[in-house]
C-alpha positions in Angstrom: 49.9 -52.5 58.9 46.3 -52.9 60.0 43.7 -50.1 59.4 41.8 -48.5 62.3 39.0 -50.7 63.6 36.3 -48.0 63.7 35.3 -44.8 61.8 32.3 -42.6 61.6 32.5 -42.8 57.8 34.3 -45.3 55.6 34.6 -44.5 51.9 35.2 -47.3 49.5 37.3 -46.1 46.6 40.1 -43.5 46.2 39.0 -41.9 42.9 37.5 -38.4 42.3 34.2 -39.2 44.1 35.7 -40.9 47.2 38.4 -38.3 47.7 36.1 -35.3 47.1 33.6 -36.8 49.6 36.3 -37.2 52.3 37.5 -33.6 51.7 33.9 -32.3 51.9 33.3 -34.3 55.1 36.5 -32.9 56.7 35.3 -29.4 56.0 32.1 -30.3 57.9 34.1 -31.6 60.9 33.6 -35.3 60.2 36.5 -37.7 60.1 36.4 -40.3 57.4 38.7 -43.0 56.1 39.2 -43.7 52.4 39.8 -47.4 51.6 41.5 -47.8 48.3 42.3 -51.3 47.0 45.2 -50.3 44.8 48.7 -49.1 45.9 47.9 -45.6 44.6 44.8 -43.5 44.0 43.1 -43.0 40.7 44.5 -46.0 38.9 41.7 -47.0 36.5 39.2 -44.2 35.7 40.0 -41.0 37.6 43.7 -41.1 36.8 43.2 -41.8 33.1 40.8 -39.0 32.5 41.6 -36.6 29.6 40.7 -33.7 31.9 38.2 -31.9 29.8 36.3 -29.4 32.1 33.0 -29.7 30.3 30.0 -28.2 32.1 27.1 -28.8 29.6 26.2 -32.5 29.7 23.4 -34.7 28.3 20.8 -33.6 31.0 20.2 -30.8 33.4 21.0 -32.7 36.6 24.5 -33.8 35.4 25.1 -30.4 34.0 24.2 -28.7 37.3 26.8 -30.9 39.1 29.4 -30.2 36.5 28.7 -26.4 36.6 29.1 -26.4 40.4 32.2 -28.6 40.2 33.8 -26.3 37.7 33.1 -23.3 39.9 34.9 -25.0 42.7 37.8 -25.8 40.4 38.1 -22.2 39.2 38.0 -21.0 42.7 39.3 -23.2 45.4 41.5 -25.4 43.1 42.6 -22.9 40.5 46.0 -24.5 40.4 44.7 -27.5 38.6 42.4 -25.6 36.2 43.4 -24.1 32.8 40.8 -21.5 31.8 40.9 -22.1 28.0 37.2 -22.5 27.3 35.6 -25.3 25.3 33.7 -25.8 22.0 30.8 -28.2 21.6 30.1 -28.9 17.9 27.1 -30.8 16.7 26.1 -32.9 13.6 22.5 -32.0 14.4 21.4 -28.4 14.7 18.5 -29.4 16.8 20.9 -30.9 19.4 22.8 -27.6 19.4 19.6 -25.8 20.2 18.8 -28.2 23.0 22.2 -27.6 24.6 21.9 -23.8 24.1 18.5 -24.0 25.9 20.1 -26.0 28.7 22.9 -23.4 29.0 20.3 -20.6 29.3 18.3 -22.5 32.0 21.4 -23.1 34.1 23.1 -19.8 33.6 26.0 -20.8 31.5 27.1 -18.2 29.0 27.6 -19.6 25.4 28.5 -18.1 22.0 26.9 -19.7 18.9 29.4 -20.7 16.2 29.1 -22.0 12.7 31.5 -24.4 10.9 33.7 -21.5 9.9 33.8 -20.3 13.5 35.0 -23.7 14.7 37.6 -24.0 11.9 39.0 -20.6 12.8 40.0 -22.0 16.2 40.6 -25.6 15.0 41.5 -25.7 11.3 41.9 -29.5 11.4 38.2 -29.8 12.2 37.0 -28.3 8.9 36.2 -31.7 7.5 34.0 -32.8 10.4 30.2 -32.7 9.8 29.4 -29.6 11.8 25.9 -28.2 11.6 26.3 -25.8 14.6 28.5 -25.2 17.6 28.6 -23.6 21.0 31.6 -21.9 22.5 31.6 -22.1 26.3 34.1 -19.6 27.6 33.9 -20.7 31.2 35.0 -24.3 30.4 38.6 -25.4 30.8 41.1 -28.2 31.1 41.9 -30.0 34.3 45.3 -31.3 35.6 44.0 -34.7 36.6 47.0 -35.8 38.6 47.1 -32.4 40.4 43.3 -32.7 41.1 43.7 -36.1 42.7 46.6 -34.9 44.8 44.7 -31.8 45.9 41.6 -33.8 46.9 43.7 -36.3 48.9 45.5 -33.6 50.8 44.7 -34.0 54.5 42.5 -37.0 53.9 42.9 -40.3 55.9 43.8 -42.6 53.0 44.6 -46.3 53.3 45.8 -47.9 50.1 46.0 -51.7 49.6 42.8 -52.0 51.6 40.4 -53.4 49.1 37.0 -54.2 50.6 36.2 -57.9 50.2 33.0 -58.0 52.2 30.4 -55.6 53.5 27.7 -56.5 56.0 25.4 -54.7 58.4 26.7 -54.5 62.0 24.9 -52.7 64.8 23.7 -49.4 63.5 26.2 -49.3 60.7 28.3 -51.8 58.8 31.4 -53.9 59.0 33.9 -53.9 56.2 36.4 -56.7 55.7 39.4 -55.5 53.9 42.8 -57.0 52.9 44.3 -55.2 55.8 41.8 -56.0 58.5 38.2 -55.2 59.5 36.6 -51.8 60.3 33.2 -50.9 61.6 31.6 -47.6 60.4 28.4 -45.8 61.1 28.2 -44.9 57.4 29.7 -46.4 54.3 30.1 -44.6 51.1 30.3 -46.7 47.9 32.6 -44.7 45.6 34.1 -47.7 44.0 33.8 -46.5 40.4 33.0 -49.3 37.9 33.1 -51.7 40.8 30.4 -49.9 42.8 27.8 -52.3 44.2 30.3 -55.2 44.4 31.0 -55.0 48.1 27.3 -55.0 49.0 26.2 -57.5 46.4 24.1 -54.9 44.4 23.6 -55.2 40.7 26.6 -53.9 38.8 26.8 -50.7 36.9 27.2 -50.7 33.1 30.9 -50.3 32.3 32.3 -49.1 29.0 35.9 -49.0 27.7 37.1 -45.8 26.0 40.4 -45.0 24.3 42.5 -41.9 24.4 45.5 -41.1 22.2 48.3 -38.5 22.0 48.9 -37.9 18.3 51.6 -35.9 16.5 49.7 -32.9 15.4 50.0 -29.1 15.9 47.6 -27.4 18.2 47.4 -23.8 19.3 48.5 -23.5 22.9 45.6 -22.6 25.1 43.0 -23.2 22.5 39.5 -24.3 23.7 39.0 -28.0 23.7 36.7 -29.3 20.9 34.1 -31.9 21.6 32.2 -33.0 18.5 28.8 -34.6 19.4 26.9 -36.9 17.2 27.3 -40.3 15.5 30.9 -39.5 14.9 31.6 -38.3 18.4 35.3 -37.3 19.0 37.1 -34.8 21.2 40.5 -33.1 20.9 42.5 -30.8 23.0 46.0 -29.4 23.0 48.6 -31.3 25.1 52.3 -31.0 25.7 54.0 -32.6 22.7 50.9 -33.1 20.5 47.1 -33.4 20.4 45.0 -35.4 22.8 42.2 -37.2 21.0 39.5 -39.7 21.9 37.2 -41.4 19.4 34.7 -41.6 22.3 34.3 -45.3 21.7 32.1 -47.2 24.2 32.7 -51.0 24.3 30.7 -52.8 27.0 33.1 -54.5 29.3 33.6 -55.9 32.8 35.4 -53.6 35.2 39.1 -54.1 34.8 42.5 -52.5 34.2 41.6 -51.5 30.6 44.3 -51.7 27.9 44.4 -50.2 24.4 43.5 -52.5 21.5 43.2 -52.5 17.7 39.5 -51.7 17.8 40.2 -48.5 19.5 42.7 -47.4 16.9 40.2 -48.3 14.1 37.6 -46.1 15.8 40.1 -43.3 16.0 40.9 -43.4 12.3 37.2 -43.7 11.5 36.2 -40.7 13.6 39.1 -38.5 12.2 38.3 -39.4 8.6 38.0 -36.1 6.6 39.7 -34.1 9.3 43.2 -32.6 9.2 44.3 -35.2 11.8 43.2 -38.4 10.0 46.8 -39.6 9.4 48.4 -38.1 12.5 51.0 -40.6 13.9 50.1 -42.0 17.4 52.6 -41.2 20.0 50.9 -42.8 23.0 47.7 -44.6 23.7 45.7 -45.7 26.8 42.2 -46.9 27.8 39.9 -46.0 30.6 36.4 -47.0 31.7 33.2 -45.1 32.4 30.4 -46.5 34.6 26.7 -45.7 34.3 23.5 -46.5 36.1 20.6 -47.8 34.2 19.1 -44.3 33.7 22.5 -42.7 33.1 22.0 -40.4 36.1 24.6 -40.3 38.8 23.7 -42.4 41.9 24.3 -40.0 44.8 22.8 -40.1 48.2 21.4 -42.5 50.8 20.3 -46.0 49.9 16.5 -46.3 50.3 16.7 -49.6 52.1 20.0 -49.5 54.0 20.3 -46.3 56.2 24.0 -46.8 56.7 24.9 -46.9 52.9 25.5 -43.8 50.8 26.2 -43.9 47.1 28.7 -41.9 45.0 28.6 -43.9 41.8 27.8 -43.8 38.1 29.6 -40.6 37.3 29.7 -41.5 33.7 32.9 -39.8 32.7 32.0 -36.5 34.4 34.0 -37.2 37.6 36.9 -34.7 37.0 34.7 -31.7 36.4 31.9 -32.6 38.9 34.1 -34.0 41.7 33.7 -31.1 44.1 29.9 -30.9 43.7 29.6 -34.7 44.0 31.7 -34.5 47.2 29.4 -31.8 48.7 26.2 -33.7 47.9 27.5 -37.0 49.2 28.9 -35.4 52.4 25.5 -33.9 53.1 23.9 -37.3 52.7 26.4 -38.7 55.1 25.6 -36.1 57.7 21.9 -37.0 57.3 22.7 -40.6 57.8 24.9 -39.9 60.9 22.1 -37.9 62.4 19.8 -41.0 62.1 
């Protein structure tokens, strides 16, 4: 079946960014169409997220988006949010102080912890090199599949409609897809690791990351633990075991990422000395994260093409920040439609 031939806004990509933008536009009275190349939404990055609702990121701008996104999740989308809190532990006490200052600037309540405070909640972490830690009570865990479904509710979604070509046409652009052509006044590039490909822009930097479900006990409802430093790793409780990522980052071309031996080696290395170092692996998968050159999200209107709006380079923060990203991009679309 062919897709419609015209739309005010055409959104390329049916992941967190694209669906959240369509949802935000609908709330502003603008009809949009989401063009997803796969047979289902969230196949490569969004749907493979570990769902950690972390608000404090590496910089203020990303943190502000994650904070706003988490507020929307706790409020409008509470059915996909588990309010368990989170712990950020650090190998470097100065890094912990930097994050604490960021939390203070942005109004996020935190509790300072030492190694013993972390071990009280996560006994298996006692062997990690923890110099300081922060407990963030307002963090949580996200039901990723539920979030994608909630964002897609009421959205005009066309799967199997990969965009093969994008070119200016009239006051907007013409998109050639596998299911026909469509002209739109505004195009949103929310294509994840493939962002920029339809318009011939330089590619984002894409990195492969592994996630594992291991056989280990975890206290139900415990805050997730994200250990930051050279031995970065995160863990959270999950049905049937413990969800763990060695936070590996192998540069790669955008693709359907699959787990490999290097990922397992990274897992064992990062868990060395912890109570989970020999935990049997029950399941493994790989995802990909995409970054701009300066590692800031690329959101808003393109400076040279008035019909193009970006929603790209979310860098692994898509699940938490989705709602805020959608709001920001929707406002940019309204600006573009107004000329």
